[in-house]
N, C-alpha and C positions, 0 to 999 in steps of 0.2 A: 598304598596309594596307587590309583589306577593310571593306565596310560592315557586316559581322557581326564584332563585336569581343568580347573576353573580358570576362566579369564578374570583378570582384575576388574574391579568396578571402576567407574569413572571414564573420562574420555581417553580414546586410544588412537595411536598412529601405527597402522599395520603396513609393514614394509615388505615388498615383494622380493623374489629371488635375487640374490646379490652376486653370486658366482665370482667371488674374489675381487670385485671391483671396489676396492677400499676407498679410492678417491671419490667415487660417486656416493658411497655411503656417508662419508664425512660431510660432503656438500649437502646431501639431503638432510642430515641431522641438523646442520646449521640453519637451513631454510625452515625446518620444522620448529626451530626455537629451542633446541636442546643444547646444554653446555657440554663440555668435554666429559663430565661425569654422568651424563644422562639425566640431569635435572631439567625440568621444564617449569617455567614460572606459573603455568596454569595447572600443574599437577598431573599432566598427561603421562601415559605409560606407553612404551614401545612394545610392539608385537612383531616378531619375525615369523614369516611363513615357511622358513627352511630354505635349503639350497644356498647356504652361505658360501660354498666352496666350488672349486674346479673351474678350469678354463681361464679365469681372469688372472691378473698379474700379482695379486697379493692376498691369497686365501688365508695365510697365517695371521695377517693383521686384522682381517675381517673377523675371524674366529676369536682372536684375542680380545678385540673390542666387545664382541658379543658376550664372551664369557664374563668380562668385567661388568658389563651392564646387567646381565642376568644375576650374577652373584650378589650384586648390590641391591637387587630388587627393583631396579629401574626398567627392566625389560623382561619379557617372557618370550618363549619361542616353541615352535613345533619342529619335529623332524621332517626333513625333505629326503627324497630318494638318494641324493648325493651324500648326505650324512650317513644314511644306512649303508651305502657302498663302502664308505670309509670305516665305519664301525665293524663291518663284516670282512674287511680286507679284500673286498671285491674290486679288483683293479680294472678301471675302465678309462675310456677316452677322457682326457682332460685332467686326470688325477696324478700326473707326474710330479706336481708340486709336493705330494705326500709320499708316493710310492716310487722307490728307486727303479723298479722294473718297467715303469711306464715313461721314464724321462726321455729316452732316445726317441720313442715314437711321438711323444707330445711336443718335442722341441720345434719341429717343423711348423706347427700351427700356433702354439701358445707362448713360446719363449719371447722375451725373458719373463721369468716369474720367480717369486721368492719361495724358498723352501724353509720349513721350520727346523729349529734345533731340537735337541732331545727334550728339553723342558717344555717347549711349546707343543711338541707331539703328545706328551703325557697329558697336558692340560686340554688339548683338543679332544682326545679320546674320552677323557673324563666328562667334558662338556656334552658331547653328542650322546654318550651312554646314559646321561641323566635327563634327556629331553623327552617330553610326552609326544604322543601321536596327534592329539587334537586338544583344543582349548574351547571352552563353552561357557556361556552364561545365558540368562533368560532371553536377551535380545540379540545374541550374536554367536556364531560358531566360526572357528578358524581351524583349517586343516590344509595340508600341503596340496593335495590333488583332488580327493573325492570324498564327499560325505555320503556314505552308504549305510543304511540303518543296521543291516545284518552284520556287517564287518565292524561297525562302531560298537555294537553290543559285545562282540567277541573281544575287541580291544579293551572295552570298559572292564572286563573281567580279569585282565592281565595286570600284574604289578609293574610299577616303574622299575626300569633297569632290566626288563625281560625281553627287549626288542630283538637283540641278536639271537638269543636262544630260540625264541618263538619263530623268528624269520627263518632261521636255519632248519627248524623242524619242518616247516612247510616246503622249503626247497628240497629237503630230503624226501618228503612225501611225494612231491611231484616227480622226482627222479625214480622213486620206487614204482610209481604208476607207469612211467615211461618204459621202464624195464619190463614190467609184467605184461604190458600191452604190446610189446615189441616195437614201440615208438622209437626207441633208441636205434634199433636195427634199420628202420626206415629212414631215419635221419642220416645214418652212416652211408646208406645207399645213395641218398641225394648228394652227399658230399663227394662221393666218388664221381658222380656225373658232373658236379660243379665244384672242383677242387680249389678254386680261388679264395683268397682271404675275404671274409665277409666284412672286413673293415676297409676294403679297397673301394672307395666311392666311385672310382672310374669304371669299375666292372660290375654292371648291373646283372645280378643273377636272374634266372627264370624263377617263377613262383615255385617255392618249395613247400608243398602241403604238409609234410611231416614237421618241418621247422615251424610252420604256422600253428599247427596243433600244439606243439610243445610250448611255444611262446604263450599262446592263449591259456593253456592249462596252468603253466607256472604263474601267470598273472592272476587269474581269477580264483585259483585254489587258495592263494595266500592272502588272508585278510589284511595284513599289514602292507602288502604290496599294492593291493587295490587302493587303500587309503592314501598311500604316499606316491603312487605313480599312475593311478587312474583305472578306469574301466576300459577293457579292450576285448576284441573278438577277432576270430580268424579273418584275415583279409583276403584279397584277391590279386593284389599287385604289389611287388616289393617296393619299399621306399627306404631311403637312407636317412637315418636320424640317430643322434647320440653316438656318432662315430662308427655305425655299423648298419648293414642292411637288415631290415625287419620285414615281417610277413603278417602283421596284424593290423587292425584298425582301431584307432582311439574312438571312444564314444563320448559324446557330450552328455554326460550323466545328468546334468542340470535340467535337461528337458523332461526328465521323469521325477525331479525333486519336487514333491508336493507339500512339504512341510512349511510352516509359516516362519520359522526362524531363519534369518538371513545367514548365508555362508560366504566367507571370504577365503579364496584359495590363491595359490601361485601356480607354478609348474608349466603352464600352457603357452608361454611365449606369445602373448598379445603384443600389439604395436600401435603406435599413433599414426604412422605413415605406412603406405603400401610398400612392401619389400618383396624381393624374390627369396622366399624361404629356403629354397634349395641351395642358395649361395651361402647360407649360414648353417648348413648341415641339417636342415629341417625339411625333409622331403615328404613328410606325412601330410595327411589331409589337414587343412587349416580349419580348426573348429570355430574360428572367429571371422571367417570369410563374410558371413552375413550379419555380423554383430558390430554395431558402431563402437569406436574405440573407447568411449566414455560410458557405454551402456551396461547397466545391470542386465543379467540374462537368465534364461531358464524359464520353466513353466510358470513360476510365480513372480518372475522378475526380481528375485531376491538372492541371486548368486553373483559374485563379482570376482573376476580374476585380476589380481594386482601385479602380475608379472608382465612388465613391458620390455622384455627381451634384452635387458642389460647384459645378459650372459653371452650375447653375440658380438660384443664390442671387439673381441679378439679378431673377428673376421674383417672388420673395417681397418683395424691397425695393420693387418697383414697386407691389405691392399693400399696402404698409405692414405687412407681417408679418415676424416674426423669421425670418431665413433659415436659422438653424442647426439647427432641428429635423429637417427633411426632407433637407437638402442638406449633406453632410459631406465633409470631406477625410480620407482614411484612408491608413495605411501598413501593409503586410503585413510583419511581422517574420519573417525567415528565418534559421535553420531552425526557429524556435519555432512558426511558423504561427499567430500571433495577430495580431489587428488592433488598431492604436492609432488612435483618432479624435482630431480636432483639439479636441474638447471634453473630452478627458481620459479618456473611456470606453475600456476595453480589453475585447475579446471574443475568445474562441477561435474558430478556424474549424472546420468540421465536414466529415466524410466524405472525408478525403484518401485518395486511392489505393485500395488494396485494402479499406480500411475502408468506403469508400462503396460499392464493388462488392458487398461482403458484405451491406451493409444492403439493397440492392436486388435481391439474388439470390432 
């Protein structure tokens, strides 16, 4: 069985990144019309775009519910970059709910949060190890971050359950190349000149070209990384995102996507209302600055990001503000192409396919 699996037939509800926001998930499922066991009176199927965990207050409950729905055949899901970090034991910002070594650093931003017991841990690892990279059928494709033909073809040739092994292979290859080209040494020299912690958001480093080259190489060499965290290139100005300073630029790959099959993704922290992204730890360029909140986007107007930044609710809680106004969990209903939000609001999407092309012609 390939890492690219078939989407179920029939109507779908495609849920964006959840990031441990269990209450938002249960409210959204209620508004969508699902019962506690994932049954829908119209026979609809749930599709999760990944990033179930990290940052939010109850990642174990989100993953436990997802596992139950997937095992019962009521839902399907693809891997997000946060599940890959968990699977590879790659300890990063916001993962203190799972990794002991991250608890102390995470408590200042994300506490309180639930942590799993031994049985939950085993079930969580089993769940994420068995998820595909992408789902497809004739009228729709679902992937966490980027649909890129070359990397999709590589993933299509890989068997289910091979993600950690293959991902580690490409990480090792990037490290080997960094050593052989003396990139390692150049990075060490940069860190001597800038010895501060790159997780310290208060101390902006100068642009570190060797770090930029290393980030870009690691990103684009690894096909599974491209598909689950996007297309990137060397940048020119450091930005703070994901709990650390970065030196690359994200690319809106959809502007080059010329295929006719629509694609639904998460990952990119879209929003309904204008917000200061730097205040939620997203200092990178905003790929949606010129795209309307409800709009399909890309060259063909057939790509839609369904991540409406629910993963930033922690930042509102930290400031004592209601988190629901700016940071929402959403589901794209297919084939209806309407958005259902966790607060009960339903909005139509805009500019799909030729309709969007006609509007901009």
